[in-house]
C-alpha positions as CSV (number, residue, x, y, z in Angstrom):
1,M,0.0,0.0,0.0
2,A,2.9,2.4,0.7
3,P,4.1,2.5,-3.0
4,A,0.5,3.0,-4.0
5,L,0.1,5.9,-1.6
6,L,3.2,7.6,-3.2
7,L,1.1,7.9,-6.4
8,V,-1.3,10.3,-4.7
9,P,1.1,13.3,-4.4
10,A,2.1,12.8,-8.0
11,G,-1.5,12.7,-9.2
12,L,-2.4,15.8,-7.1
13,A,0.7,17.7,-8.4
14,C,-0.4,17.1,-12.0
15,F,-3.9,18.1,-11.1
16,V,-2.8,21.3,-9.4
17,L,-0.6,22.1,-12.5
18,A,-3.5,21.6,-14.8
19,F,-5.9,23.5,-12.7
20,G,-3.6,26.5,-12.4
21,T,-3.0,26.4,-16.1
22,G,-6.8,26.4,-16.7
23,V,-7.1,29.5,-14.5
24,E,-4.4,31.3,-16.4
25,F,-6.0,30.2,-19.7
26,V,-9.2,31.9,-18.6
27,R,-7.2,35.1,-18.1
28,F,-5.5,34.7,-21.5
29,A,-8.6,33.8,-23.5
30,S,-11.2,36.0,-21.7
31,L,-10.0,38.5,-19.1
32,R,-7.2,40.0,-21.2
33,P,-9.2,40.7,-24.4
34,L,-12.3,41.8,-22.5
35,L,-11.0,43.8,-19.5
36,G,-7.7,45.0,-21.1
37,G,-8.9,45.5,-24.6
38,A,-10.6,48.9,-24.3
39,P,-9.1,51.8,-26.4
40,P,-6.7,53.9,-24.4
41,A,-7.5,57.5,-23.3
42,G,-5.4,59.0,-26.0
43,G,-7.4,57.3,-28.7
44,P,-7.0,54.0,-30.6
45,G,-3.7,53.5,-32.3
46,P,-3.6,53.3,-36.1
47,R,-3.8,49.9,-37.7
48,Q,-2.3,48.8,-40.9
49,G,-4.4,47.6,-43.8
50,W,-4.4,43.9,-44.7
51,L,-2.1,44.4,-47.7
52,A,0.4,46.5,-45.8
53,A,0.3,44.0,-42.9
54,L,1.1,41.1,-45.3
55,Q,4.2,43.0,-46.4
56,D,5.3,43.9,-42.9
57,R,8.0,41.5,-41.7
58,T,7.5,42.2,-38.0
59,V,3.8,41.4,-38.3
60,L,4.5,38.2,-40.3
61,A,7.2,37.2,-37.8
62,S,4.8,37.6,-34.9
63,L,2.1,35.6,-36.6
64,A,4.5,32.9,-37.6
65,W,5.7,32.7,-34.0
66,D,2.1,32.4,-32.8
67,L,1.4,29.7,-35.4
68,G,4.5,27.8,-34.2
69,L,3.2,27.9,-30.6
70,L,-0.2,26.6,-31.7
71,L,1.4,23.8,-33.7
72,L,3.6,22.9,-30.7
73,F,0.5,22.6,-28.4
74,V,-1.6,20.7,-30.9
75,G,1.2,18.4,-31.8
76,Q,1.8,17.5,-28.2
77,H,-1.9,17.1,-27.5
78,S,-2.5,14.9,-30.5
79,L,0.7,12.9,-30.3
80,M,0.3,11.9,-26.7
81,A,-3.3,10.8,-27.4
82,T,-2.2,8.1,-29.9
83,E,-2.3,4.5,-28.9
84,A,1.4,4.0,-29.2
85,V,2.4,6.9,-27.0
86,K,-0.4,6.0,-24.5
87,A,0.9,2.4,-24.3
88,W,4.5,3.7,-23.8
89,T,3.3,6.1,-21.0
90,S,1.3,3.4,-19.4
91,R,4.3,1.0,-19.4
92,H,6.6,3.6,-17.8
93,F,4.2,5.5,-15.5
94,G,1.4,3.0,-14.9
95,V,-1.7,4.4,-13.4
96,L,-0.3,8.0,-13.8
97,Q,-0.6,7.8,-17.6
98,R,-3.6,10.2,-17.7
99,S,-2.0,12.5,-15.1
100,V,1.2,12.7,-17.1
101,Y,-0.8,13.5,-20.3
102,V,-2.7,16.2,-18.5
103,A,0.5,17.7,-17.0
104,C,2.2,17.7,-20.4
105,T,-0.8,19.4,-22.0
106,A,-0.7,22.0,-19.3
107,L,3.0,22.6,-19.9
108,A,2.4,22.9,-23.6
109,L,-0.4,25.3,-23.1
110,Q,1.7,27.4,-20.8
111,T,4.4,27.5,-23.5
112,T,1.8,28.7,-25.9
113,S,0.1,31.4,-23.8
114,L,1.7,31.4,-20.4
115,G,5.4,30.6,-20.9
116,V,8.7,32.4,-20.5
117,G,9.0,35.7,-22.3
118,R,10.6,36.9,-25.4
119,A,12.1,40.3,-26.3
120,P,9.6,42.8,-27.6
121,R,9.5,43.4,-31.3
122,R,10.1,46.8,-32.8
123,H,6.5,47.4,-33.8
124,R,5.4,47.2,-30.1
125,P,6.2,50.3,-28.1
126,S,7.1,49.6,-24.5
127,C,5.2,50.7,-21.4
128,R,7.0,53.2,-19.1
129,S,6.4,54.1,-15.5
130,R,4.8,57.4,-14.5
131,S,7.4,57.8,-11.8
132,S,10.9,59.2,-12.1
133,S,12.5,55.9,-11.3
134,P,14.2,53.9,-14.1
135,P,11.6,52.1,-16.2
136,A,11.3,48.4,-15.6
137,R,10.9,45.9,-18.3
138,A,7.2,45.7,-19.1
139,S,5.0,42.7,-19.3
140,R,4.0,41.8,-22.9
141,G,0.5,41.0,-21.7
142,L,0.1,44.6,-20.5
143,C,1.9,46.2,-23.5
144,A,0.0,44.3,-26.1
145,V,-3.3,45.7,-24.8
146,G,-3.8,49.4,-24.9
147,C,-0.2,50.6,-25.3
148,R,0.3,51.7,-28.8
149,G,2.2,55.0,-28.6
150,P,3.2,58.0,-26.5
151,A,-0.4,59.1,-26.1
152,S,-1.3,55.9,-24.4
153,R,1.6,55.5,-22.0
154,V,-0.2,57.3,-19.1
155,G,-2.4,54.2,-18.3
156,C,0.4,51.7,-18.4
157,R,1.9,50.1,-15.3
158,D,5.4,48.9,-14.4
159,A,5.7,45.2,-14.7
160,G,7.6,43.7,-11.7
161,P,8.9,40.1,-11.7
162,S,5.7,38.6,-10.4
163,L,4.6,35.2,-11.8
164,P,1.4,36.3,-13.5
165,Q,3.3,39.0,-15.4
166,L,6.2,36.7,-16.3
167,V,4.2,33.8,-17.6
168,M,1.9,35.8,-20.0
169,Q,4.6,36.7,-22.4
170,N,5.0,34.0,-25.1
171,W,2.0,34.9,-27.2
172,E,2.8,37.7,-29.7
173,A,0.0,40.2,-29.9
174,V,0.1,42.4,-33.0
175,P,-1.7,45.7,-32.2
176,S,-0.6,47.4,-35.4
177,A,-2.1,44.6,-37.6
178,P,-5.6,45.0,-39.0
179,A,-8.6,43.7,-37.1
180,L,-11.5,41.8,-38.6
181,W,-13.8,43.8,-36.4
182,E,-13.2,46.3,-33.6
183,A,-15.6,48.2,-31.3
184,R,-14.1,51.7,-31.2
185,T,-16.9,54.2,-31.2
186,E,-19.7,54.7,-28.8
187,P,-22.1,53.2,-27.9
188,W,-20.5,50.1,-29.3
189,A,-17.2,50.6,-27.4
190,T,-19.3,50.2,-24.1
191,W,-22.0,47.7,-25.0
192,V,-20.1,45.3,-27.1
193,P,-17.5,44.5,-24.4
194,L,-20.3,44.2,-21.9
195,L,-22.2,41.7,-24.1
196,C,-19.0,39.7,-24.7
197,F,-18.3,39.6,-21.0
198,V,-21.8,38.2,-20.3
199,L,-21.4,35.6,-23.0
200,H,-18.0,34.6,-21.7
201,I,-19.3,34.2,-18.2
202,I,-22.1,32.0,-19.4
203,S,-19.7,29.9,-21.6
204,W,-17.2,29.3,-18.8
205,L,-20.0,28.3,-16.4
206,L,-21.3,25.9,-19.0
207,I,-17.8,24.5,-19.5
208,F,-17.3,23.9,-15.8
209,S,-20.7,22.3,-15.5
210,I,-20.1,20.0,-18.5
211,L,-16.7,19.0,-17.1
212,L,-18.3,18.0,-13.8
213,V,-21.0,16.0,-15.5
214,F,-18.4,14.4,-17.9
215,D,-16.5,12.8,-15.0
216,Y,-14.0,15.6,-14.4
217,A,-11.9,13.4,-11.9
218,E,-11.3,10.8,-14.6
219,L,-10.5,13.4,-17.3
220,M,-7.8,14.9,-14.9
221,G,-6.3,11.5,-13.9
222,L,-7.3,11.7,-10.2
223,K,-9.9,9.0,-10.4
224,Q,-7.4,6.5,-11.8
225,V,-5.0,7.0,-8.9
226,Y,-7.9,6.9,-6.4
227,Y,-9.3,3.6,-7.8
228,H,-5.8,2.1,-7.9
229,V,-5.1,2.9,-4.3
230,L,-8.4,1.3,-3.2
231,G,-7.9,-1.7,-5.5
232,L,-11.0,-0.9,-7.6
233,G,-9.3,-1.3,-11.0
234,E,-9.6,1.0,-14.0
235,P,-12.5,3.6,-13.9
236,L,-13.2,3.3,-17.6
237,A,-13.6,-0.5,-17.2
238,L,-16.7,0.1,-15.1
239,K,-18.3,2.2,-17.8
240,S,-20.7,0.8,-20.4
241,P,-19.5,0.0,-23.9
242,R,-21.7,2.8,-25.3
243,A,-20.1,5.3,-22.9
244,L,-16.6,4.1,-23.9
245,R,-17.5,4.5,-27.5
246,L,-18.6,8.1,-26.9
247,F,-15.5,8.9,-25.0
248,S,-13.3,7.7,-27.8
249,H,-15.1,10.1,-30.2
250,L,-15.6,13.0,-27.9
251,R,-12.8,13.8,-25.4
252,H,-13.5,17.6,-25.8
253,P,-17.1,18.0,-24.6
254,V,-17.0,21.8,-24.5
255,C,-16.6,22.6,-28.2
256,V,-19.4,25.2,-28.7
257,E,-18.7,27.0,-25.5
258,L,-14.9,27.2,-26.2
259,L,-15.6,28.5,-29.7
260,T,-17.8,31.2,-28.2
261,V,-14.9,32.3,-25.9
262,L,-12.5,32.4,-28.9
263,W,-14.7,34.3,-31.3
264,V,-16.9,36.6,-29.3
265,V,-14.5,39.4,-28.4
266,P,-14.8,43.2,-28.9
267,T,-11.6,43.3,-31.1
268,L,-10.7,40.4,-33.3
269,G,-7.1,41.3,-34.3
270,A,-4.9,39.3,-36.5
271,D,-3.3,37.2,-33.7
272,R,-6.7,36.5,-32.1
273,L,-8.1,35.6,-35.5
274,L,-5.2,33.1,-36.0
275,L,-5.9,31.6,-32.5
276,A,-9.7,31.3,-33.0
277,L,-9.4,29.9,-36.6
278,F,-6.7,27.4,-35.8
279,L,-8.4,26.0,-32.7
280,T,-11.8,26.0,-34.5
281,L,-10.3,23.8,-37.2
282,Y,-8.6,21.6,-34.6
283,L,-11.7,21.1,-32.5
284,G,-13.8,20.4,-35.7
285,L,-11.4,17.8,-36.9
286,A,-11.1,16.2,-33.5
287,H,-14.8,15.3,-33.2
288,G,-16.2,12.2,-34.8
289,L,-19.7,11.8,-33.4
290,D,-22.1,9.6,-35.3
291,Q,-25.8,8.7,-35.0
292,Q,-25.2,6.0,-32.4
293,D,-23.4,8.5,-30.2
294,L,-26.2,11.0,-30.6
295,R,-28.8,8.4,-29.7
296,Y,-26.8,7.5,-26.5
297,L,-26.5,11.2,-25.5
298,R,-30.2,11.7,-26.1
299,A,-31.0,8.6,-23.9
300,Q,-28.7,9.8,-21.2
301,L,-30.2,13.3,-21.2
302,Q,-33.8,11.9,-21.0
303,R,-32.6,9.6,-18.1
304,K,-31.1,12.5,-16.2
305,L,-34.1,14.7,-16.7
306,H,-36.3,11.9,-15.4
307,L,-34.2,11.5,-12.3
308,L,-34.3,15.3,-11.7
309,S,-38.1,15.4,-12.1
310,R,-38.9,12.3,-10.0
311,P,-38.4,14.0,-6.5
312,Q,-40.8,16.8,-7.6
313,D,-43.4,14.3,-8.8
314,E,-43.1,12.3,-5.5
315,A,-43.5,15.5,-3.5
316,A,-46.6,16.5,-5.5
317,E,-48.2,13.2,-4.7
């Protein structure tokens, strides 16, 4: 039992890493574009046209860097999901196979959106402190939002070496590139971010609810360790064949909600467009539901609705 108990801290460590990465991803995908994307007091900075942006090497270099980060994340996420890699991981890590997969995905996601920083490019002006002290190196997450020139430096803050400011630096925002849409003028500059904020809140609540219903502990690898310590076997072995078939086709049960978070933003700049379009294609290709899966989901939904309504019917009687 002692060796089995040693697996618990490892599983919990992987869970904490994945959970913390999820919290930072909420910041990266929602809070930064919604709460930090308002035009600065000095007025919105000028954006290039699409033709000029395609000829700007700094813009193309930033987008190529972002694309490389996305390919790194998707490559890791897909490669470790193959049967050969899962068999190798199970052979070397045993019951921690799912925990290792979740931890590696969290690290790849942090490399994409939350990793160590890079030097700012020439097209991105740096933020400066309003005090007379020497300017500290600014966080790219803060510079990329609302800091486009001298007129907008008043609202910028110094970026100290705290963890949240250091980790949000790998993704290359391109504020000078054109935007597919942008709410700049009133009343749209006020109401569009508010509407997007409400939709993001609803989407994240739905995502958390679906993950809980979809056996969140098993998805994160905790249930495998718990069952192994108690000698209960593999959690998936206790599920029905129809449920296992569904899980093999749908391991990302929050597709629509995540797409809402990616696309519904006040400003859809070039880098955000790349992020949303790439992940939309990836999520679309990763799903393979068929009519049998849909019938199973419909039956499960009717069963759960019947269980929820039964106490009310008994109380009425």
